C-alpha positions as CSV (number, residue, x, y, z in Angstrom):
1,M,-11.9,-12.0,42.4
2,T,-12.6,-14.8,40.0
3,A,-10.3,-17.8,40.5
4,I,-7.9,-18.9,37.8
5,K,-8.8,-22.2,36.2
6,L,-7.9,-24.2,33.1
7,L,-10.0,-23.8,30.0
8,P,-11.8,-26.9,28.6
9,D,-10.0,-28.5,25.6
10,L,-12.9,-27.7,23.2
11,L,-12.8,-24.0,24.1
12,I,-9.0,-23.9,23.7
13,S,-9.5,-25.4,20.2
14,Q,-12.2,-23.0,19.3
15,I,-10.0,-20.1,20.4
16,A,-7.2,-21.5,18.2
17,A,-9.6,-21.8,15.4
18,G,-10.1,-18.1,15.4
19,E,-6.5,-17.7,14.1
20,V,-6.2,-20.8,11.9
21,V,-9.7,-20.9,10.4
22,E,-10.6,-17.3,9.6
23,R,-13.1,-18.4,6.9
24,P,-13.9,-21.5,4.7
25,A,-10.9,-20.7,2.5
26,S,-8.6,-21.0,5.5
27,A,-9.9,-24.5,6.2
28,L,-9.5,-25.5,2.5
29,K,-5.9,-24.2,2.5
30,E,-4.9,-26.2,5.6
31,I,-6.5,-29.5,4.3
32,L,-4.9,-29.1,0.8
33,E,-1.5,-28.5,2.4
34,N,-2.0,-31.8,4.4
35,S,-2.7,-33.6,1.1
36,I,0.5,-32.3,-0.4
37,D,2.5,-33.2,2.7
38,A,1.1,-36.7,2.4
39,G,2.7,-37.2,-1.0
40,A,-0.5,-37.0,-3.0
41,T,-0.3,-36.8,-6.8
42,E,-4.0,-36.2,-7.3
43,V,-6.2,-33.9,-5.2
44,S,-9.9,-33.1,-5.6
45,A,-11.7,-30.3,-3.7
46,Q,-15.4,-29.8,-3.5
47,L,-17.2,-26.9,-2.0
48,F,-20.9,-26.3,-1.4
49,Q,-22.3,-22.9,-0.6
50,G,-18.9,-21.3,-0.8
51,G,-17.6,-23.9,1.7
52,T,-19.9,-22.9,4.5
53,K,-22.1,-26.0,4.0
54,L,-19.4,-28.5,3.0
55,I,-15.7,-28.7,2.2
56,R,-14.6,-32.1,0.9
57,V,-10.9,-32.8,0.0
58,A,-9.9,-36.2,-1.3
59,D,-6.3,-37.3,-2.2
60,N,-4.3,-40.4,-3.1
61,G,-1.6,-39.7,-0.5
62,T,-0.1,-42.1,2.0
63,G,-3.2,-42.1,4.2
64,I,-3.6,-42.4,8.0
65,A,-3.4,-45.6,10.0
66,R,-6.5,-46.6,12.1
67,D,-4.7,-46.1,15.4
68,E,-3.5,-42.6,14.4
69,M,-6.8,-41.2,13.3
70,A,-7.7,-39.9,16.8
71,L,-4.2,-38.3,17.1
72,A,-4.7,-36.6,13.7
73,L,-7.6,-34.8,15.2
74,S,-5.9,-33.8,18.4
75,R,-4.1,-30.5,19.1
76,H,-0.3,-30.4,18.7
77,A,-0.1,-33.9,17.2
78,T,1.9,-34.1,14.0
79,S,4.1,-36.5,12.1
80,K,6.2,-33.7,10.5
81,I,8.5,-32.5,13.4
82,T,9.6,-34.0,16.7
83,T,12.5,-31.7,17.8
84,L,13.4,-28.0,17.7
85,E,16.0,-28.9,15.1
86,D,13.2,-30.3,12.9
87,L,11.3,-27.0,13.3
88,Q,14.3,-25.0,12.2
89,N,14.7,-27.1,9.1
90,V,11.0,-27.7,8.4
91,A,10.4,-28.6,4.7
92,S,6.7,-29.5,5.0
93,L,3.8,-27.0,4.6
94,G,2.2,-28.0,7.8
95,F,4.0,-28.6,11.1
96,R,2.1,-27.1,14.0
97,G,-0.4,-29.9,14.5
98,E,-3.3,-27.5,15.0
99,A,-5.2,-27.3,11.7
100,L,-7.5,-30.4,11.8
101,A,-8.2,-30.0,15.5
102,S,-9.1,-26.3,15.1
103,I,-11.4,-27.1,12.1
104,A,-13.0,-29.9,14.0
105,A,-13.7,-27.6,16.9
106,V,-16.0,-25.4,14.8
107,S,-17.6,-27.9,12.4
108,R,-18.9,-31.4,12.0
109,L,-15.8,-33.2,10.6
110,T,-15.5,-36.6,9.0
111,L,-12.1,-38.2,8.4
112,A,-11.7,-41.3,6.1
113,S,-8.4,-42.8,5.1
114,R,-6.7,-45.9,3.9
115,R,-3.0,-46.7,3.9
116,A,-1.4,-48.8,1.2
117,G,-1.4,-52.5,2.0
118,E,-4.5,-52.3,4.3
119,I,-7.6,-54.4,3.4
120,H,-9.9,-51.5,3.8
121,G,-10.0,-47.9,5.0
122,W,-11.3,-46.4,8.3
123,R,-13.7,-43.6,9.1
124,V,-14.3,-41.4,12.1
125,E,-16.5,-38.5,12.9
126,I,-16.1,-35.7,15.4
127,E,-18.6,-33.1,16.6
128,G,-18.4,-30.8,19.6
129,G,-15.2,-32.6,20.8
130,H,-16.8,-36.0,20.7
131,L,-15.0,-38.5,18.5
132,S,-16.7,-41.6,17.2
133,P,-14.8,-45.0,17.2
134,P,-13.2,-45.9,13.8
135,E,-15.5,-47.7,11.4
136,P,-14.3,-49.8,8.5
137,M,-15.2,-48.5,5.0
138,G,-14.2,-49.2,1.4
139,R,-12.1,-46.7,-0.4
140,D,-8.9,-46.3,-2.4
141,N,-5.5,-45.4,-0.9
142,G,-5.5,-41.9,0.5
143,T,-7.5,-39.6,2.7
144,T,-10.8,-37.7,2.5
145,V,-11.7,-34.9,4.9
146,E,-15.2,-33.6,5.0
147,V,-16.0,-30.4,6.9
148,H,-19.8,-29.9,7.3
149,D,-21.6,-26.7,8.6
150,L,-18.6,-24.6,9.4
151,Y,-19.1,-22.5,12.6
152,F,-22.4,-24.2,13.4
153,N,-21.5,-24.1,17.1
154,T,-20.1,-20.5,17.0
155,P,-22.9,-18.4,15.6
156,A,-21.2,-15.2,16.5
157,R,-18.4,-16.1,14.2
158,R,-20.7,-17.5,11.5
159,K,-22.6,-14.2,11.1
160,F,-19.4,-12.5,10.0
161,L,-19.1,-14.7,6.9
162,K,-19.9,-13.0,3.6
163,S,-22.1,-14.1,0.7
164,E,-21.7,-17.5,-0.9
165,A,-20.1,-16.0,-4.0
166,T,-17.6,-14.0,-1.9
167,E,-16.6,-17.0,0.3
168,F,-16.2,-19.2,-2.8
169,S,-13.9,-16.5,-4.4
170,H,-11.7,-16.7,-1.4
171,G,-11.7,-20.5,-1.5
172,E,-10.8,-20.4,-5.2
173,E,-7.9,-18.1,-4.5
174,A,-6.6,-20.4,-1.9
175,F,-6.9,-23.3,-4.4
176,K,-5.0,-21.3,-7.0
177,R,-2.1,-20.6,-4.6
178,I,-1.8,-24.3,-3.7
179,A,-2.1,-25.3,-7.4
180,L,0.7,-22.9,-8.4
181,S,3.0,-24.1,-5.7
182,R,2.9,-27.7,-6.9
183,C,2.5,-28.0,-10.7
184,D,3.5,-31.7,-10.5
185,I,0.2,-32.5,-8.7
186,A,-3.2,-32.8,-10.5
187,F,-5.9,-30.6,-8.9
188,T,-9.6,-30.4,-9.4
189,L,-12.0,-27.8,-7.9
190,Q,-15.8,-28.1,-7.8
191,H,-18.4,-25.8,-6.5
192,N,-22.0,-26.8,-6.0
193,G,-21.4,-29.9,-8.1
194,L,-19.9,-28.0,-11.1
195,V,-16.2,-28.4,-12.0
196,R,-14.6,-24.9,-11.8
197,S,-11.0,-25.9,-12.5
198,R,-9.3,-29.0,-13.7
199,L,-5.5,-28.8,-13.7
200,P,-3.5,-31.9,-14.8
201,A,0.1,-32.3,-13.7
202,A,2.3,-30.1,-15.9
203,D,5.4,-28.0,-16.1
204,A,5.5,-24.7,-14.3
205,R,4.8,-22.5,-17.2
206,T,1.9,-24.5,-18.4
207,R,0.4,-24.5,-14.9
208,I,0.9,-20.8,-14.5
209,T,-0.8,-20.2,-17.9
210,A,-3.7,-22.4,-16.9
211,V,-4.2,-20.4,-13.7
212,L,-3.5,-16.9,-14.8
213,G,-4.3,-17.1,-18.5
214,E,-2.5,-16.8,-21.8
215,E,-2.4,-13.1,-21.8
216,F,-0.2,-13.1,-18.6
217,N,2.0,-15.7,-20.2
218,Q,2.5,-13.7,-23.4
219,N,3.3,-10.5,-21.5
220,S,5.7,-12.0,-19.0
221,V,9.5,-12.5,-18.8
222,F,11.1,-15.6,-17.4
223,I,13.3,-15.3,-14.4
224,D,15.9,-17.8,-13.2
225,S,18.6,-16.2,-11.1
226,H,21.0,-17.9,-8.7
227,A,23.3,-16.4,-6.0
228,A,25.0,-18.5,-3.2
229,H,22.2,-20.4,-1.5
230,L,19.4,-18.5,-3.2
231,R,17.4,-19.1,-6.4
232,L,14.6,-17.0,-7.8
233,S,12.5,-18.4,-10.7
234,G,9.2,-17.9,-12.3
235,L,7.4,-15.3,-14.4
236,A,7.1,-11.5,-13.9
237,A,4.7,-9.6,-16.1
238,L,5.8,-6.7,-18.2
239,P,4.3,-3.3,-17.2
240,A,1.8,-3.6,-20.1
241,Y,0.0,-6.2,-18.0
242,S,0.0,-4.1,-14.8
243,R,-3.1,-4.4,-12.7
244,S,-5.3,-1.9,-10.7
245,A,-5.2,-4.3,-7.7
246,R,-2.8,-6.9,-6.2
247,D,-4.9,-9.7,-7.6
248,A,-2.2,-11.5,-9.6
249,Q,0.8,-11.6,-7.2
250,Y,2.0,-15.0,-6.1
251,F,5.3,-15.4,-4.2
252,F,6.4,-18.7,-2.8
253,V,9.3,-19.4,-0.4
254,N,10.3,-23.1,-0.6
255,G,6.9,-23.9,-2.0
256,R,4.9,-22.0,0.6
257,F,2.8,-19.0,-0.4
258,V,3.8,-15.9,1.7
259,R,3.0,-12.3,2.0
260,D,6.1,-10.4,3.2
261,K,6.8,-6.6,3.3
262,L,10.5,-7.1,2.6
263,I,9.7,-9.1,-0.6
264,A,6.9,-6.8,-1.6
265,H,9.2,-3.7,-1.3
266,A,12.0,-5.4,-3.4
267,I,9.5,-6.2,-6.2
268,R,8.0,-2.8,-6.1
269,E,11.4,-1.2,-6.4
270,A,12.2,-3.3,-9.4
271,Y,9.1,-2.0,-11.1
272,R,9.4,1.6,-9.9
273,D,10.9,3.0,-13.1
274,I,8.4,1.4,-15.4
275,L,5.1,1.1,-13.5
276,H,2.5,3.9,-13.9
277,L,1.2,5.6,-10.7
278,D,-1.0,3.3,-8.7
279,R,-0.8,0.3,-11.0
280,H,0.4,-3.0,-9.5
281,P,2.8,-5.7,-11.0
282,A,1.7,-9.2,-11.7
283,F,4.0,-12.2,-11.0
284,V,4.4,-15.8,-10.0
285,L,7.8,-16.2,-8.4
286,F,9.5,-19.1,-6.5
287,L,12.3,-18.4,-4.0
288,E,14.4,-21.4,-3.0
289,I,16.4,-20.7,0.2
290,D,18.2,-22.8,2.8
291,P,15.5,-23.6,5.5
292,N,18.0,-22.4,8.1
293,G,17.8,-18.9,6.5
294,V,14.0,-18.5,7.0
295,D,11.7,-18.8,10.0
296,V,8.2,-20.0,9.0
297,N,7.0,-20.3,12.6
298,V,5.8,-16.7,12.9
299,H,2.0,-17.0,12.7
300,P,-0.5,-19.8,12.8
301,T,-1.6,-19.2,9.2
302,K,2.1,-19.7,8.1
303,T,1.9,-16.9,5.4
304,E,4.3,-14.7,7.3
305,V,8.0,-15.4,7.4
306,R,11.2,-13.9,8.7
307,F,14.6,-14.0,7.0
308,R,18.0,-14.3,8.6
309,D,19.7,-11.9,6.2
310,P,16.8,-9.6,4.9
311,R,19.1,-7.0,3.3
312,A,20.9,-9.5,1.1
313,L,17.7,-11.1,0.1
314,H,16.1,-7.8,-0.7
315,Q,19.0,-6.9,-3.0
316,F,19.0,-10.4,-4.6
317,I,15.2,-10.2,-5.5
318,F,15.4,-6.6,-6.7
319,H,18.4,-7.2,-9.0
320,A,17.0,-10.5,-10.4
321,I,13.7,-8.9,-11.4
322,D,15.2,-5.6,-12.5
323,K,17.6,-7.3,-14.8
324,A,14.9,-9.4,-16.4
325,L,12.6,-6.4,-17.0
326,A,15.5,-4.3,-18.3
327,S,16.5,-6.6,-21.1
328,P,15.9,-4.8,-24.5
329,S,15.0,-8.2,-26.0
330,H,11.7,-8.0,-24.2
331,V,10.6,-4.7,-25.7
332,S,8.4,-6.3,-28.3
333,S,6.4,-8.1,-25.6
334,A,4.3,-4.9,-25.2
335,S,2.3,-6.1,-28.1
336,I,-1.3,-6.2,-27.3
337,S,-2.3,-8.9,-29.8
338,A,0.6,-10.5,-31.6
339,H,-0.3,-13.9,-30.2
340,H,-3.6,-13.8,-32.1
341,Q,-1.9,-14.2,-35.5
342,T,-3.9,-16.2,-38.0
343,P,-1.9,-19.4,-38.8
344,G,-1.0,-20.3,-42.4
345,R,-0.3,-16.8,-43.7
346,T,3.0,-15.1,-43.6
347,A,3.5,-11.4,-42.8
348,I,4.7,-10.7,-46.3
349,E,1.4,-12.2,-47.7
350,K,-0.6,-10.1,-45.4
351,T,1.3,-7.0,-46.3
352,A,0.6,-7.7,-50.0
353,D,-3.1,-8.1,-49.3
354,A,-3.2,-4.9,-47.3
355,F,-1.7,-2.7,-50.1
356,S,-2.6,-4.5,-53.4
357,S,-5.7,-2.4,-53.9
358,Y,-4.1,1.0,-53.4
359,P,-2.4,2.1,-56.7
360,R,-0.2,4.8,-55.2
361,Q,1.3,2.7,-52.4
362,N,3.9,0.0,-53.0
363,I,4.7,-2.7,-50.4
364,I,7.0,-1.2,-47.8
365,P,10.2,-3.4,-47.7
366,L,11.7,-4.1,-44.3
367,K,15.0,-2.4,-45.0
368,P,16.4,1.1,-44.3
369,P,14.6,3.7,-46.4
370,P,16.4,6.1,-48.7
371,G,18.3,9.0,-47.2
372,V,20.3,7.0,-44.6
373,A,23.2,9.5,-44.8
374,Q,20.8,12.3,-43.7
375,S,20.5,10.7,-40.3
376,V,24.1,11.8,-39.4
377,A,22.7,15.2,-38.4
378,F,19.9,13.5,-36.4
379,Y,22.3,11.5,-34.3
380,S,24.4,14.5,-33.5
381,T,21.5,16.6,-32.4
382,L,18.9,14.2,-31.0
383,F,21.0,11.6,-29.2
384,R,24.4,13.3,-28.8
385,A,26.0,10.0,-29.8
386,E,29.0,9.2,-31.9
387,T,28.0,9.3,-35.5
388,P,27.3,5.8,-36.6
389,N,28.1,4.3,-40.0
390,T,25.2,4.1,-42.4
391,E,24.9,0.3,-42.2
392,S,24.8,0.1,-38.4
393,E,22.5,3.1,-37.9
394,F,19.4,1.2,-38.4
395,G,20.7,-2.1,-37.0
396,S,21.8,-4.8,-39.3
397,T,19.0,-6.0,-41.5
398,Q,20.6,-9.4,-42.1
399,G,21.5,-12.1,-39.6
400,D,24.5,-14.4,-39.7
401,D,22.7,-16.7,-42.1
402,G,22.3,-13.9,-44.6
403,K,18.5,-13.7,-44.0
404,Q,16.7,-10.5,-43.0
405,A,16.8,-9.9,-39.3
406,D,13.5,-9.3,-37.4
407,L,13.7,-5.8,-36.0
408,P,11.0,-5.6,-33.3
409,L,9.9,-2.1,-34.2
410,G,10.3,-2.4,-38.0
411,F,10.7,0.7,-40.2
412,A,8.8,4.0,-40.2
413,L,5.9,4.5,-42.6
414,G,5.1,8.1,-41.5
415,Q,4.2,10.4,-38.6
416,L,0.7,11.1,-37.2
417,L,-0.2,14.5,-35.7
418,G,3.4,15.3,-35.0
419,T,3.2,12.9,-32.0
420,Y,3.1,9.3,-33.2
421,I,5.4,7.3,-35.4
422,L,3.7,4.7,-37.6
423,S,6.0,1.8,-38.3
424,Q,5.7,-1.7,-40.0
425,N,7.4,-4.8,-38.7
426,E,7.1,-8.5,-39.6
427,R,3.9,-8.9,-37.5
428,G,1.9,-5.8,-38.3
429,L,1.6,-2.1,-37.5
430,V,3.6,-0.4,-34.7
431,I,2.5,2.9,-33.2
432,V,5.1,4.8,-31.2
433,D,4.7,7.8,-28.9
434,M,7.9,9.6,-30.0
435,H,8.2,11.9,-26.9
436,A,7.6,9.1,-24.4
437,A,10.1,6.8,-26.2
438,H,12.8,9.5,-26.5
439,E,12.2,10.4,-22.8
440,R,13.0,6.8,-21.8
441,I,16.1,6.7,-24.0
442,L,17.5,9.9,-22.5
443,Y,16.6,8.8,-18.9
444,E,18.5,5.5,-19.3
445,K,21.5,7.3,-20.8
446,L,21.5,9.8,-17.9
447,K,21.3,7.0,-15.3
448,L,24.2,5.1,-17.0
449,A,26.3,8.3,-17.2
450,L,25.7,9.3,-13.6
451,D,26.5,5.8,-12.4
452,S,29.8,5.8,-14.2
453,E,30.5,9.4,-13.2
454,A,30.6,10.3,-16.9
455,V,27.9,12.9,-17.4
456,V,29.4,14.9,-20.3
457,M,28.8,18.7,-20.0
458,Q,28.1,20.6,-23.2
459,P,29.4,24.3,-23.0
460,L,26.9,26.7,-24.4
461,L,28.1,29.1,-27.1
462,I,25.7,31.7,-25.8
463,P,25.2,31.4,-22.0
464,A,21.6,31.6,-20.7
465,T,20.9,34.1,-18.0
466,F,17.8,34.3,-15.9
467,H,16.3,36.1,-12.9
468,A,16.8,34.1,-9.7
469,T,15.5,34.2,-6.2
470,S,17.8,34.4,-3.2
471,L,17.0,30.7,-2.6
472,D,18.2,29.9,-6.1
473,I,21.4,31.9,-5.6
474,A,22.1,30.1,-2.3
475,T,21.4,26.7,-3.9
476,V,24.0,27.3,-6.6
477,E,26.6,28.6,-4.2
478,E,26.1,25.7,-1.8
479,N,26.0,22.8,-4.3
480,P,28.6,23.4,-7.1
481,V,29.9,19.8,-6.9
482,T,26.4,18.3,-7.2
483,L,25.6,20.5,-10.2
484,R,28.8,19.5,-11.9
485,E,28.1,15.8,-11.3
486,L,24.7,16.3,-13.0
487,G,26.4,17.9,-16.0
488,F,25.5,21.6,-15.2
489,E,27.7,24.6,-15.1
490,I,25.8,27.4,-13.3
491,Y,27.3,30.5,-11.8
492,V,26.0,33.5,-9.9
493,F,26.0,36.5,-12.3
494,S,24.7,39.1,-9.8
495,P,22.6,39.1,-6.6
496,T,19.5,38.5,-8.7
497,M,20.8,36.7,-11.8
498,L,22.2,33.3,-12.6
499,V,24.0,32.2,-15.8
500,V,24.0,28.7,-17.3
501,R,27.2,28.0,-19.2
502,G,26.9,24.3,-19.6
503,I,24.3,21.5,-19.5
504,P,24.4,17.7,-20.0
505,V,25.2,17.0,-23.7
506,T,22.2,14.7,-23.9
507,L,19.9,17.6,-23.1
508,K,21.3,20.3,-25.4
509,D,17.9,20.9,-27.1
510,A,16.0,21.3,-23.8
511,D,14.5,24.6,-22.5
512,I,17.7,25.5,-20.7
513,I,16.2,28.0,-18.2
514,K,13.2,25.9,-17.3
515,L,15.4,22.8,-16.9
516,A,17.9,24.7,-14.7
517,R,15.1,26.0,-12.5
518,E,13.6,22.6,-11.9
519,V,17.0,21.0,-11.1
520,L,17.7,23.8,-8.5
521,D,14.2,23.3,-7.0
522,D,14.8,19.6,-6.5
523,I,18.2,20.1,-5.0
524,R,16.9,22.8,-2.7
525,E,13.8,20.8,-1.6
526,F,15.5,17.4,-1.0
527,G,19.1,18.3,-0.4
528,A,22.2,17.5,-2.5
529,S,22.7,14.0,-1.0
530,E,19.1,13.0,-1.5
531,A,19.1,14.4,-5.0
532,L,21.9,12.0,-5.9
533,T,20.6,9.0,-4.0
534,S,17.0,8.2,-3.1
535,R,15.6,11.1,-5.3
536,R,18.1,10.6,-8.1
537,N,15.8,8.8,-10.5
538,E,13.0,11.4,-10.1
539,L,15.5,14.2,-10.8
540,L,16.9,12.4,-13.9
541,S,13.4,11.7,-15.1
542,T,12.6,15.4,-14.9
543,M,15.8,16.2,-16.9
544,A,15.0,13.6,-19.5
545,C,11.4,15.0,-20.0
546,H,12.8,18.4,-20.7
547,G,15.3,17.0,-23.2
548,A,13.0,14.7,-25.1
549,V,11.8,15.6,-28.6
550,R,8.6,17.5,-28.2
551,A,5.2,16.9,-29.8
552,N,4.4,18.6,-33.1
553,R,8.0,18.3,-34.2
554,M,8.1,16.8,-37.7
555,L,10.8,14.1,-38.1
556,T,12.4,12.9,-41.2
557,F,12.3,9.1,-42.1
558,P,16.0,8.7,-41.0
559,E,15.2,10.4,-37.7
560,M,12.2,8.3,-37.1
561,N,14.0,5.1,-37.9
562,A,17.0,6.1,-35.7
563,L,14.6,6.6,-32.8
564,L,13.2,3.1,-33.4
565,R,16.7,1.5,-33.4
566,E,17.6,3.3,-30.2
567,M,14.4,2.0,-28.5
568,E,15.4,-1.6,-29.5
569,I,18.7,-1.4,-27.6
570,T,17.5,0.6,-24.6
571,E,16.5,-1.0,-21.4
572,R,12.8,-0.7,-20.3
573,A,12.0,1.1,-23.6
574,G,8.4,-0.3,-23.5
575,Q,7.4,2.3,-20.9
576,C,8.2,6.0,-20.4
577,N,9.6,7.3,-17.1
578,H,6.1,7.6,-15.7
579,G,5.1,4.0,-16.5
580,R,3.0,4.7,-19.6
581,P,3.5,2.6,-22.7
582,T,5.7,4.0,-25.4
583,W,4.4,1.8,-28.2
584,F,1.7,-0.7,-29.2
585,E,1.5,-3.3,-31.9
586,I,-1.6,-4.2,-34.0
587,S,-1.1,-7.5,-35.7
588,F,-2.1,-8.2,-39.3
589,A,-4.6,-10.7,-37.9
590,D,-6.3,-7.9,-35.9
591,L,-6.3,-5.7,-38.9
592,D,-7.9,-8.4,-40.9
593,R,-10.6,-8.8,-38.3
594,M,-11.2,-5.1,-38.2
595,F,-11.9,-5.0,-41.9
596,M,-13.6,-8.4,-41.9
597,R,-11.2,-9.8,-44.4
598,G,-11.8,-13.4,-45.3
599,R,-15.4,-13.4,-44.2
């Protein structure tokens, strides 16, 4: 049997490096975090060959004293914690005292630093565990770390590195995360001598826009929610900006980028009703929490955390995002190009240009069209709502100052193929998928009604009977309470027949038999309790789909405009129940470009 013996310090550090320094991007992250902890206001990062040849990070932080440079490169040496209590309340990004030692164990590392007040700086080199004595050097206040030839002494690890482009992309991603976490610090990133990113100190929204782009900024909602010792702030993208991959998801806990299953689930649940199939949301969110409520000492990479009260945190994050996304005021943000408006021309001027050459078409005024009174019948049949007065039916067209209000979806111009409503607003042309939009409206009404236990049942003048299987019969006999809660009155007519005598008033125009069959299928497959809890939204979505206005139905102008007004006051109206968009906007500027006006 082989005798037990202590491992050499260098081998211990190389083993630790396997966890801390997975690739060049990992080393870059650790060094950048040290710069932030040192109080730097300017940080510059340079990479060569994706970081495999060289990583150089320079900052203007507090610097390292000459006598402490050897300690800085030693394992488990740090200035950030000294007791267990410090660890439980850690506020710095680094605290384990492993990063520089681990990096130095698998590279040729140079550390140069100067503290404020010192005549000059000092420089040391370390290779293979051998540290050179400090040498004086001239430099400004701050620290520079150079990592040469990463994994030069661990060839087995080096061969697992990817191409230069791939390694740089990982390094750039690590840089973005750090830059987003501290918008008050100026950051610069270079690769092979070329500047790839220059980010001056700025406010949070400006920094986020600089990193993720103007399109993300234009299609995002601002979140700032407080509860007890929790605060969630940042930007969450509307579903129109959803992604095919999780490449635009940044979540920070007390300034630290983390990946956490609990948080990911809460965010996914907030988007569940409005995100299509396998699409992924985009967000940059910052959670502030009492350090005692989170454990950051879970993994050497420090991207995993544990929370003291995970259930409460999950609910807080879910409700904060869900509330922001549900606000009807954000419906117009589904615009695909409104931010490209040409300056100097008003919407009215553009409207005049667009129609001046067509002798049979006048300018469409932004006010309710003729025939407002005709919409009374539309409200009573399509929305099952109380009959509105003719002034409020289309929403007030004037604000408190007497000026015309800006209705996001404008007023209808006509209908296309019995499927799309064409509308004009202050910014351009709006195209609405009327079935998808009406489906969302009905879905939200059904959810509100069920939550308040106020699903109104509409008795049928002529009951609908249909042939049923023995399973259908049993489902009706076993679940009368659940059916009544959903607004259905279904009875057994005979051993092979069911009769529907009432359905939710919102769905009066639905295919009654088909709707009843699907509701019974859901209740039978998942059970009554599941149908009203975890499967509730899927069931209500199915019901709404059956009740929504069908394609190829020709609507009158009052009906079309009533649908637009309902969309403007309905939560999440920008997407149907399956996550697809319900409307798009084409700005006058885009129309001008399409027809090369002004060229």
